[in-house]
N, C-alpha and C positions, 0 to 999 in steps of 0.2 A: 587409302591409308590416311589416317588422321594425323595431325601434327603431334598430338600427345603420344602416339605410338611409333613415331618416326624413328628409324635407325640413324645413328651418326655415320655419315659417309666416310669410308676408309680412304686414306690418301697414300697408303704405303703398300708395297707388294711384298709377299713372302717368297715369291719365286721370280727370279729375274727374267724369265721367259714369258710371263703372262701378267695380265692385269690383276688387280686384287680380286680374289674369289668372290667377294661380295658383289662386285660390278657384274660379273658373269652370272651370278645367281639372280640379280635383278633382271638381266637380259632374258633369262629363262623363265622367271616366275612373275615378275611385276615390272614390265619394261618402262613404264612411266610411274614414278613414285615420289612422294614427298620425303625429304631427308633433312636431318639436322647437319649443319656444317661444323667443322672443328672449331670455328671461331664463335659459335653460339647462335648464329642465325639459321634460317631454314631456306630451302629452295626445292624445286622440282628437279628430277634428273630424267633424261631421255637416254635410253640405251640401245634401242633397236635402230638398225641402219636407216630404214625409211623414215622413222620418226625424227631422227637427227637431221636428215636432209630437209624435212619439212620445217623444223625449227630454224634452220639456217637459211632458208630460201623464202619463207612466208612473210610478207610485209606486216603481218599481225604481231610479229616479234621484233622488238627493238634491240639494237646493238649498243645502246647508251649505257656504258659502264659506270657513268656518274650518277645514274638513277639511285635513289636511296635504298631501293630493294634489290639492286644488282648483287648477285651471289658473290660473297667474299670469303676467302679462306684465311687461316691464321697468318698474321703479318702483312696482309694486303692493305694498301692505302684506302682509307675511308672515302666514301663518295664526296666528290667535289674538292678533294685535297691534293690532287695531282699538281705538281709544280709546272707541268708542261701544258701548252695549249692542247686542245682536243686532237687526238690521233685519228687517223682514217678509220681504224678498226672500231672506233666508238661512234661513228657517224651513221645516220639514217638518211634516206632520201628526204629532200632533194640535195642535201649537202654532200652525201657520199659520192654520187655519180661523177660530178665534175672533178672532185679531188682525186679519185682513182684514175679517171681518164687522163688526167694531166701527167701521170707518171707511169701508166701501164706500159707504154711503149719502151720504157727502159728495160723491160724484162721479157721481151719477145725471144722466141727461140733463136732468131737471127742474131740479135744482139748478144745473147749468151754464147753463141758459137764464136762470135768475134772475141769474146773474153777468154775462150778456152786456152789459147797459148799462154796467157799470163797466169791463169790458174795452174796450168801444168808446170810453169817455171817455179811458182811458189811451192808447190808440192815437192818438186824435185830438190829444191834448195833445202827444204826441211828434212827430207829423207837423207840427203847428203850429210847433213849435220848429225842426224841420228846414227847413221851407219859409221860415222867417224868418231862417235862418242863411246862412252862406256856401256857395257851390257851387264844386267838388263837395262832397258830404257823404259820410261813411262810414255806410252803412245799418246796419252791425253795431253801431256805437256809438250811432247816433241812434235806432234802432228795435229791432233784433233782440235786443240784450242787455237793455235796460231794461224792455221790455214784459213778458216772462215773469217777471222779478224782481219787478216791482210787482204782478203778478197773484198771485204767491206771497205777497207781503206782505198783499194783500187777503184771501187765503185763511186765512193764519195769524193775522191780526189784529195785524200789526206797526204800532205807532203811526206816524202820518204823519211826525212830526218825527224818526223813526229810519229812515226809508226810505233816506236817503243812505248811512248806515253799511251798511245791508243790501245796497244795490245795489253799493257799492264793493267790499265784501268778497266778494260773490257773483261779481262780474266777475273778481276776482283768481283765483278757483278755475279760471277758464277761460283765464287769461292765460298763454300759453306763452312770453312774452318775459321773464317773471320766473323766478327759480329755483324748484326743487321745494320748497326749504325755505321760501321766501316763500309759496308756495301752501299749504303745510302750516300755516304760521302763520295765514294767512287762514282756513283751515278751523277751526283751533282757536279763533280769536276768534269765529267764527260759532257754534261749538258752545257757547262760554261765553255768548254773547248769547242763543241759543235757550234755554239752561238758565234764564237769568234771566227771559226772556219767559214761559216755562211757569210759573215760580213766581208771576209776577204774575197769570197766568190762574187759577192754583190759589187765589189769595187773592181775586180779583175776576173771576169769569167774565163774559165779554161774548158778543156774537153772532159767533163765528168758529169755525173748525174746532177749534183747540186747546181753546178753552173748552168746546165741546160734548163733546169727548172727556173733559175733566176731569169734567164733570157726569155723564157716563155711568159713568166709573170709580167715582165716589163712590156712585152709585145701586147699583152692583153690589158695592160694598164691597171692591173690589180696585184701589186707587190705585197706579199704577206710573209714577212720574216718568221713569224710564229709558226705558220704552217710548214715552212721549210725545216724549222728546228724539230717539230714533231715528226716529220717525215724521216729526217736523219736519225733521230733516236729510235723510231720504230724499226727502221732497217737494221740498225745495230743490234737491238734486242732480239728481233724476230729472226734475223739472219745469222746470228752468231751462236747463241746457246743451243738452238735446236740442231743446227748442222754439226756443231762440235760434238754433241752427244750422239748423233747418228753415226759419226765417223768411228767413235770408240765402240758403241754398241754393235754396229755392223761388222767391225773387225772381229770383235769377240764372237759374234754369232757364226761368222764364216769359219773361224778357227775351230769352233765346236762342231761344225758340220763339214768334215773334210771332203765328202762326196760332192757337195755343192761347190766348195772351193775349187776342187779339181775340175769341175765342169766349167767354171769361170776362167780358170787358167788355160784350159784347152780352147775355149771359145769366148773371148772377151765381149763378143756381141751379145752375150747373155746378161752382161752386167746391168743394163738398164732395167730389165725385168727383175733382176735380183734386188735392185735398189727399191723398186716398187713394193716387192714382198717384204723387205726389211722395214720400210715405212709402215706398211700395214701391220706387220707383226708386233712392232714396238709401240707405235702411235705415241711418241714421247710427249707431245703436247696434250696431256690427258684432260686438263681442266681449263685450258686457255680460252675456250669458246663458251660464252654465256649469252643469254638473251633475256629480255623482259617482255612478257605478254602485254600488249597494249589494249587488248580486249579479250573477253573470254574465248578460249580456243580449245576445241576438242582434239586431243592428241592420244592416239593409241587407246581410244575408248575412255579416256579420262579428261575431265575439263580442267584446264589451267586457268585460274581466275585472272582477270585483268590486273596488272600491276605486280604480279608475282614473277620471280626469277626462275630461269631454267638453266641448268648446266647440261651440256651435251657430252656424254661420256663416249667419245670416239673410240677409245680403247676397247669398249664393249661392242660398239657398232661394227668395228673392223673384225670382230669375232662372231658376227651374226651368221649362223649356219644357213639361213635362208638366202644369203648372198655369197658367202665363201664356203665351199664344201670343205669339210674336215678343217675348220678354221684354226685349230690349235697347232696344226702341223706347219712347220716352216718349209715352203716348197718354192724354189726359185723358178720352177716351170709354170707356176700358177699365173694367170692373168689377173694381177692385183691392181690394175690401173684405176679402178673405180673406188679405191680406198678413201677414207675420210681423214687421213693424216694431215692434209692441207686444208681441211674444212670443206665447205661446199657453198654454192650460191654466190651472191654479189660480193661477199667478203672473202672468197676463197683466196688462199695465200698468194700475195702478189709476187713473191720471190720463189715460187715453186720450181720454175725452170732453172734458176740459179742453183738452188739446192741440189737438184738432180745432176746438173753438170759437175758440181763440186764432188758429190759422192761418187759418181762414175769415175772421174779422174783419180780420186784418191784410191779407190779400191783396185782399179786396174793397175795403177802405178805401184802401189804398195806390194801387191802380191806378185807382180812381175819382177820388181827390183829386189825383193826380199823373199825368195822362194822358200827359205827355211824358217820363216817367221813362226813363232809359237809362243804360247803363254809361258811366262817365267815362273809362275806360281800355280798351285792347284786351283782349279776354277772356284772351289768352295771358299777360297781365301779372298776372292775379289770383293771389292767394296762398291756397292751400287747406291746411287742417290735416290731417295724417295722424297722428293720435294713436292710442294703443294701445287705446282704448275707444270713442271717439266721433269721427265725421268731421264736418268743418265748414269754415268760412272764417275767415281772419284778419281780413279787411276786405272791404268791398264798396263801392268808390267809385262814386257815382251822381250824375247831374245831371239837369236837366229844362228 
């Protein structure tokens, strides 16, 4: 396909259960294609499962989001204009390896298991408040937004009396009812707050992720305040919005599939598998992963020229029938663990174990404690977010 005849990439869904039909058509008909982006630039897209894994693992593709040809959608920061130091997800070797190894131990299965009791407490406290409040309740505000925010607070060591500030400003980052300038202001205030928080940890380390990173840096003799700030902000953004949206979308999906929900209630051991299928089915971080070809690379029979950007459409890759049989069907019995919702390769989501634990605890607790939970409005009246990077719900009115 030539640039002159390139289609404009769609970033909205017409069906809440599925990716844009255009993405699935590309998967079927032209799995690697040049497209125009809504902001006016162009990029290549990869839609087949195996091609996406190649892009995300082959060193001939760079993760440098600050490259002038990095794919950008409407409203995204232009190259080189980020107010924060380079984040881990923007790094290539040899810079990326040491940065990731320094923090990967914070997200092991063992450490996440140790965090389970506190996550359970956070979930129970918010369900207590929801059940004691008026009906219907908005599950997004009552549970989906605050739980991931407070878990991040726990991880980073945010003092308890500062949780409200952290939650309020984190929620504003996801609030599409306010202006872009207001969201940017909230992001700036959070960055200033995190900067001060890190300085406190540097003066008096305690038992939390940021403090442990401070201690590691001192032991190595390479103290990098900017790197800690980027790490804290990355964990906030990556660990809050995606998990919050998966809580609301997952609840919605299970309420719409009573047989699956009944199976989970009967056997909570099925919940981890259901979480993997929900992640595959929704793939909410649709456009979050981009790369730049650093040399000419043949991909799916098409040559990507050096210096050109590639968007990996994991939402289509997770519907690839060569990998997932009957991919449009939601099936909690499916083995979906190889999905691409957390990416693939050296940059695969650092916090995936944390996300899994949060989702398992939320779904098991919610449907155990509120057995009569149901939608408070007809499904067709629900409002879904169709943003340029992450898919989710504006609100989820429920009653019981």
